[in-house]
C-alpha positions in Angstrom: 41.6 -10.3 -48.2 41.4 -8.4 -44.6 44.9 -7.5 -43.2 45.5 -8.9 -39.9 46.2 -6.2 -37.3 48.6 -6.4 -34.8 47.2 -6.4 -31.0 46.5 -3.3 -29.2 47.6 -3.4 -25.4 43.5 -3.0 -25.0 43.1 -6.4 -26.7 45.9 -8.1 -24.9 44.1 -7.1 -21.3 41.0 -8.8 -22.5 40.0 -11.6 -20.1 42.5 -10.5 -17.6 40.6 -8.4 -15.4 38.1 -9.2 -12.4 36.6 -12.6 -12.3 33.1 -10.9 -11.2 33.1 -12.7 -7.9 34.1 -10.0 -5.8 31.0 -8.1 -5.4 28.8 -11.0 -4.8 31.5 -11.7 -1.7 31.4 -8.0 -0.7 27.6 -8.1 -0.5 27.7 -11.5 1.6 29.9 -9.4 4.0 27.6 -6.7 4.4 24.3 -8.9 4.5 25.7 -11.3 7.3 27.2 -7.7 9.3 24.0 -6.4 9.3 22.4 -9.9 10.3 24.6 -9.9 12.9 23.7 -6.5 14.5 20.8 -7.7 16.1 21.5 -11.0 16.6 24.1 -10.2 18.5 22.3 -7.8 20.9 19.6 -10.0 21.2 22.0 -12.7 22.5 23.9 -10.0 24.6 20.5 -8.4 26.4 19.2 -12.2 26.8 22.5 -12.8 28.5 22.4 -10.1 30.7 18.7 -10.5 31.7 19.6 -14.4 32.3 23.0 -13.5 34.6 21.2 -14.8 37.8 19.5 -17.9 36.6 20.4 -21.1 37.6 21.4 -23.5 35.1 18.2 -25.3 35.0 16.4 -22.0 33.9 18.9 -21.1 31.2 18.2 -24.5 29.7 14.8 -23.9 29.6 15.4 -20.7 28.0 17.6 -22.3 25.1 14.7 -24.7 24.8 12.5 -22.4 23.5 11.6 -23.0 19.8 12.4 -18.9 19.3 15.5 -19.2 21.2 16.6 -22.1 19.6 16.2 -20.4 16.0 17.7 -17.6 17.1 20.4 -19.5 18.2 20.9 -21.1 14.8 20.8 -18.1 12.9 23.2 -16.2 15.0 25.7 -19.2 14.5 25.1 -19.6 10.8 25.9 -16.0 10.0 28.4 -15.8 12.7 30.9 -18.4 11.3 29.8 -17.3 7.6 31.1 -14.1 8.0 34.2 -15.1 10.0 35.0 -17.6 7.0 34.4 -14.7 4.6 36.5 -11.7 6.8 39.5 -14.0 6.9 39.8 -15.3 3.5 39.7 -11.4 2.6 42.5 -11.5 4.9 44.5 -14.4 3.7 43.7 -13.3 -0.2 45.3 -9.8 0.3 48.2 -10.5 2.4 49.4 -14.1 1.3 50.5 -13.9 -1.9 51.8 -17.3 -2.7 48.9 -19.7 -4.1 50.6 -22.8 -2.8 50.1 -21.5 0.9 46.7 -19.2 0.3 44.8 -21.7 -1.5 45.3 -24.4 1.4 44.9 -21.9 4.0 41.2 -20.4 2.7 40.1 -23.9 2.5 41.2 -24.9 6.2 39.7 -21.7 7.2 36.1 -22.5 5.2 36.2 -26.1 6.7 37.3 -24.8 10.3 34.4 -22.4 10.0 31.9 -24.7 8.7 32.9 -27.4 11.5 32.4 -24.7 14.5 28.8 -23.6 13.0 27.9 -27.5 12.9 29.1 -28.3 16.3 27.2 -25.2 17.3 23.7 -26.0 15.5 24.1 -29.8 16.7 24.6 -28.5 20.5 21.5 -25.8 19.9 19.5 -28.6 18.4 20.6 -31.1 21.4 19.6 -28.7 24.1 16.4 -27.8 22.3 15.2 -31.2 22.0 16.3 -32.2 25.3 19.3 -34.5 24.5 
């Protein structure tokens, strides 16, 4: 009969480490940040170039397919990046689960709502609504 060994400190730590989700979160922050660089530069340059345009000309610019697609991509990347960043701040500095978990949920729902509102507004303008 085999003798039962007492657990070592290594044995006790098994399964208690990283949940292996942090790397995906980290990568998505980097990917969205990288996507935001050209999208933000495009938006800034476009707005500067149209600073003297009247309302009608500006709306015509927003109705172009290229502009609408880029605006939707910007909104998606922006609000997803925002949610990821705020989640990290909450997870790092809020140590009570009963506050941390609802706060992260509110942040994610808020970011989603803002992205949807911006995308709907962009599409309404794009399709003449």
